[in-house]
C-alpha positions in Angstrom: 5.4 25.5 -3.2 7.8 24.4 0.0 10.3 22.9 -0.8 12.6 21.5 2.1 16.1 22.0 3.0 18.7 19.8 4.2 20.3 19.9 7.4 22.9 18.2 9.6 22.7 16.3 13.1 25.4 13.7 14.9 23.2 11.4 14.7 21.2 11.7 11.1 20.1 14.2 8.6 16.9 16.1 9.7 14.4 17.6 6.8 12.9 21.0 8.2 10.0 21.5 6.1 8.1 25.5 6.0 4.7 24.3 5.5 1.4 25.2 7.7 0.8 24.9 11.2 -1.2 21.8 11.2 -3.9 20.7 13.7 -4.7 17.4 14.9 -6.7 15.2 12.6 -6.4 12.2 10.1 -8.2 10.9 7.4 -9.3 7.5 7.7 -10.9 4.8 5.7 -14.7 4.2 5.8 -16.2 1.1 7.3 -17.6 -1.4 4.3 -15.5 0.0 1.6 -11.6 -0.8 0.8 -10.6 3.1 -0.4 -6.8 2.4 0.3 -5.1 -0.7 -1.1 -4.6 -1.9 2.4 -7.6 -0.8 4.0 -6.5 1.7 6.0 -4.3 5.0 6.3 -2.3 2.9 8.8 -2.0 0.1 6.2 -2.7 -2.8 8.2 -4.4 -4.7 5.6 -7.3 -6.0 7.8 -11.0 -6.0 7.1 -14.0 -5.9 9.0 -15.8 -8.4 6.4 -15.3 -12.0 7.1 -13.5 -13.2 3.7 -15.7 -16.2 1.8 -14.8 -19.6 2.9 -13.9 -21.6 -0.5 -15.1 -18.8 -2.7 -16.3 -19.7 -6.3 -15.5 -17.1 -9.5 -18.5 -14.5 -9.4 -17.3 -12.7 -12.7 -14.2 -11.4 -14.3 -13.7 -8.8 -16.7 -10.7 -8.4 -19.3 -8.6 -4.9 -19.3 -6.8 -5.9 -22.2 -3.2 -5.1 -20.7 -1.3 -6.1 -17.9 -2.1 -5.6 -13.8 0.3 -4.8 -11.5 -2.2 -2.0 -9.9 -4.2 -3.2 -6.8 -7.6 -2.4 -6.9 -9.5 -0.2 -4.4 -13.7 0.0 -3.2 -15.7 2.7 -2.7 -19.5 2.9 -2.5 -20.0 -0.3 -4.6 -17.4 1.0 -7.2 -14.6 -0.9 -8.0 -11.0 1.1 -9.5 -8.0 -0.6 -10.6 -5.5 1.3 -13.1 -3.4 -1.0 -16.4 -0.4 -1.2 -18.0 -1.7 0.5 -20.9 -2.4 3.7 -19.3 -5.9 3.3 -18.1 -7.8 3.7 -15.3 -11.1 1.2 -14.9 -14.5 2.1 -13.2 -16.3 -1.3 -12.4 -19.4 -2.1 -10.8 -19.6 -5.1 -8.1 -21.2 -7.1 -10.6 -18.2 -6.5 -13.0 -19.7 -3.9 -15.8 -17.4 -1.2 -16.6 -18.9 2.2 -15.9 -16.0 4.6 -17.1 -12.8 4.5 -18.1 -9.9 7.3 -18.4 -6.7 7.2 -20.5 -3.7 8.8 -18.5 -1.0 8.5 -21.2 1.4 6.2 -19.5 1.9 2.3 -17.8 -0.2 2.2 -14.3 1.4 0.5 -12.0 0.2 2.5 -8.3 -2.9 1.5 -6.3 -5.6 4.5 -6.4 -7.0 6.2 -3.6 -10.9 7.1 -3.2 -11.7 9.9 -0.8 -14.5 11.5 -0.8 -15.9 10.3 -4.4 -12.9 11.1 -5.9 -10.1 8.6 -7.4 -6.2 9.5 -7.0 -3.8 7.7 -9.2 -0.1 7.9 -10.5 1.4 7.0 -13.2 4.9 5.9 -14.3 5.2 9.2 -16.2 5.2 11.0 -12.9 1.8 12.4 -13.4 -1.0 12.3 -10.3 -4.7 12.4 -11.7 -7.5 13.2 -9.9 -10.5 11.7 -11.5 -14.7 12.6 -10.5 -15.9 8.2 -9.5 -19.0 8.7 -10.7 -18.0 9.6 -13.8 -14.5 9.6 -14.5 -14.0 13.1 -15.6 -10.6 15.1 -14.8 -10.3 17.0 -11.6 -7.1 18.3 -11.8 -3.4 16.8 -12.7 -0.1 17.3 -10.9 3.1 16.6 -12.4 6.3 14.8 -10.8 9.7 14.6 -11.9 9.5 11.1 -12.3 7.5 8.2 -11.8 5.2 7.0 -9.4 4.6 3.6 -8.3 2.7 4.3 -5.0 -0.1 4.6 -3.8 -1.3 7.4 -2.2 -2.6 8.3 1.2 -4.9 10.9 2.6 -4.5 13.6 6.0 -6.9 15.9 7.0 -5.4 18.7 9.1 -9.0 19.6 10.6 -9.6 22.6 7.4 -8.6 20.1 4.1 -7.4 17.3 3.1 -3.9 16.9 2.0 -2.8 13.6 0.0 0.8 12.3 0.2 2.6 10.7 -2.8 5.6 9.3 -3.2 7.4 9.2 -6.3 11.2 8.0 -7.8 12.1 12.0 -8.3 13.0 11.1 -4.6 10.4 13.5 -3.0 7.3 12.7 -0.9 4.8 14.9 -2.4 2.1 17.0 -0.2 -0.6 18.1 -2.6 -4.0 20.0 -1.4 -6.4 16.8 -2.3 -9.3 19.7 -3.7 -7.8 21.8 -5.8 -4.2 19.9 -7.0 -1.8 22.6 -5.5 1.5 21.5 -4.3 1.8 22.4 -0.6 5.4 20.6 0.3 7.9 17.8 -0.6 9.9 15.9 1.8 13.2 15.0 0.3 14.4 11.2 0.6 18.2 10.1 -0.5 17.0 8.0 -3.5 13.3 6.9 -4.9 10.4 6.4 -2.9 8.6 3.1 -3.6 6.0 2.0 -1.8 3.2 4.2 -0.1 3.4 6.1 3.5 1.4 4.8 6.5 -0.4 7.1 9.0 -0.8 7.3 12.2 -0.4 9.6 15.5 -0.3 12.0 12.7 3.0 11.1 11.6 3.5 9.7 8.0 6.3 6.5 8.3 7.7 5.2 5.3 10.9 3.2 3.8 12.6 4.9 0.6 15.2 3.3 -1.4 17.7 4.6 0.5 17.3 2.1 3.1 15.9 4.6 5.7 12.8 4.6 7.7 11.5 8.1 7.0 9.1 9.9 9.6 7.4 13.6 9.4 5.0 15.0 12.0 2.4 16.6 10.0 0.7 18.8 12.6 4.5 20.4 13.4 5.5 20.2 9.3 9.0 19.0 10.6 10.8 15.3 10.4 12.2 13.1 13.1 15.7 11.5 12.3 15.7 8.9 9.5 16.3 5.4 11.2 18.6 3.4 9.2 17.4 -0.2 8.7 18.7 -1.9 5.3 20.6 -1.0 2.2 16.6 -1.0 0.0 13.0 -0.9 1.2 10.5 -1.3 -1.2 7.4 -2.3 0.7 5.1 -0.1 2.9 4.6 -0.5 6.5 1.9 -1.3 8.8 1.3 0.7 11.7 -0.1 -0.2 15.0 0.1 1.6 18.6 3.3 3.3 17.9 4.7 0.4 16.1 6.1 -0.2 12.3 6.2 -3.4 11.1 8.3 -3.8 7.3 10.1 -5.9 5.5 13.3 -4.5 3.0 14.8 -5.7 -0.1 18.1 -7.5 2.2 15.8 -10.0 3.1 15.0 -8.5 6.8 11.9 -8.1 8.3 11.5 -5.6 11.4 9.2 -4.0 14.3 10.2 -0.5 14.7 9.3 2.2 17.5 9.0 4.9 15.3 8.3 7.1 18.0 11.5 7.2 19.9 13.3 5.2 16.8 14.2 1.9 18.3 14.4 -1.1 16.3 12.7 -3.6 18.4 13.5 -7.1 16.5 14.5 -7.8 13.5 14.6 -11.5 12.0 16.5 -12.5 8.9 16.7 -16.3 7.0 20.5 -16.1 7.2 20.2 -19.0 4.6 18.1 -17.9 1.5 18.1 -13.5 2.9 15.5 -13.4 -0.2 13.8 -10.2 -0.3 10.3 -8.5 1.1 8.7 -7.2 -1.7 5.4 -7.1 0.2 3.5 -5.1 3.0 2.7 -7.1 6.5 -1.1 -7.4 8.0 -1.6 -7.0 11.4 -4.3 -8.8 13.5 -4.4 -9.4 17.2 -0.5 -10.6 18.4 0.2 -11.8 14.5 2.3 -10.1 11.8 2.0 -11.7 8.3 4.0 -11.1 5.4 4.5 -13.3 2.2 8.4 -13.0 0.9 10.4 -14.1 -2.6 11.3 -17.4 -1.0 7.6 -18.8 -1.5 7.0 -18.9 2.0 3.9 -16.7 3.8 5.0 -16.2 7.5 3.1 -15.1 11.0 5.5 -13.2 13.4 4.6 -12.8 16.6 4.0 -9.3 16.6 6.1 -8.7 20.3 8.9 -10.9 19.9 9.4 -11.6 16.5 9.5 -15.3 16.5 8.1 -17.3 13.9 4.4 -18.6 14.8 4.5 -20.7 11.5 5.5 -20.6 7.7 3.9 -22.0 4.8 5.2 -22.4 0.7 2.5 -21.3 -0.8 4.5 -22.8 -4.1 5.7 -19.5 -6.2 7.3 -15.9 -5.2 5.5 -13.6 -3.0 5.5 -10.4 -3.7 1.6 -9.7 -3.4 0.7 -8.3 -0.1 -1.8 -10.8 2.3 -5.5 -9.9 4.1 -6.7 -11.1 7.0 -10.2 -11.0 8.8 -8.6 -12.5 12.0 -9.9 -15.6 10.9 -8.4 -16.5 7.5 -5.4 -15.1 5.7 -5.6 -13.9 1.5 -2.7 -13.6 -0.2 -1.8 -14.6 -3.8 1.8 -15.5 -5.9 3.6 -14.9 -8.7 2.5 -18.7 -10.2 -1.0 -17.3 -10.2 -2.3 -19.1 -7.4 -4.9 -17.4 -4.7 -4.7 -19.1 -1.8 -6.7 -18.7 2.1 -4.6 -20.2 5.1 -5.9 -20.4 8.5 -4.8 -17.8 10.3 -3.9 -19.8 13.9 -1.9 -22.9 12.2 -1.1 -21.8 8.4 -3.0 -24.6 7.1 -4.2 -23.6 3.4 -8.0 -24.2 3.6 -8.7 -22.9 -0.4 -6.6 -22.4 -3.7 -7.3 -21.2 -7.2 -5.2 -21.1 -10.3 -5.4 -17.9 -12.6 -3.0 -18.9 -14.7 -1.0 -15.6 -14.7 1.1 -14.1 -12.3 -0.4 -11.9 -9.6 2.0 -8.5 -8.5 -1.3 -6.5 -6.9 -3.3 -6.8 -4.2 -6.8 -8.1 -3.5 -9.8 -6.2 -2.8 -12.1 -6.8 0.1 -15.8 -5.5 0.0 -19.3 -7.0 1.0 -17.7 -10.7 1.4 -16.1 -10.6 -2.2 -12.9 -10.6 -2.9 -11.3 -8.9 -6.1 -8.0 -8.5 -7.5 -6.1 -8.2 -11.3 -3.5 -10.4 -12.6 -0.9 -9.7 -15.1 -2.4 -11.1 -18.0 -5.0 -8.3 -17.7 -8.1 -10.1 -15.8 -9.5 -8.3 -13.3 -11.5 -11.6 -10.9 -14.3 -11.3 -8.4 -14.4 -14.4 -6.0 -17.7 -14.6 -3.2 -20.0 -17.4 -2.0 
């Protein structure tokens, strides 16, 4: 494994990675699946499949322990990790297909790619499992907990798994065999997933910087200071990263030039953005711990609308371009009109929702902190 060496520059710290020469190319989410917890490698939280209007409960599954991990769906199989360290694979009818014991709490969402499941736990282990039967393919060890969802990028010859850890590193792993390829060092924990666009890995760290790693050339661009602490993942579109932080600011950053285009903050409250944003059209939508769901003009940062969900929002919103789906820490699952912010549907689960929903075949799947997997549809 190649380790990164830290060099000084006048503007910022540049980290140089001695990695294999990579050619252009990027793995993407397949249509009809939700194999990444935000729907695609850019983490935009959008779905091509219409969200059901006025959805009803189709089934529930009792996992027996808290579910802070977000579900993912691939080839009609639902995968979610639990607080007791178990990975569950369910059918779209709610039947248990298999389960795998990792030995420690799981809070990170999984990634499914080419019929393999990639997921980390709080012991710092990353597991690659066969999607069809749950058998272990390989296991990789970090030096501290993994709370981040994996993402994946292809150099044209092999798929490279990108996973952050509390050991201060972004780990690049050969997805086929679990071999560590290189590690990128931050100044603090990496809590959230990396987003990928233009062959760049873009992510915020608990060190307050927005980091950018060029996956083709194998080096890093200068860090961009945006906050004291970043817990959520960015969403990327056309060279712009939209990201919230723990200081209560939400920003649009040109991650190619390094310029902060705009930044919004409610100076009276300044409560943290834990969630990740969803992007559709000229809107970027995100919930805050102040209980509100916000729709910002993605070009100017102006608030288009904001609506009170009734409780803190740590779950990331999902949109189909007509409706916005979000859950809160009181346990409410809500739908809003994307143009007005008017609430169109609500369901009370009775337990807090930390994870984000998955969308597939006009169904909504999510887990609650009491250990229940819920599936809604028409």
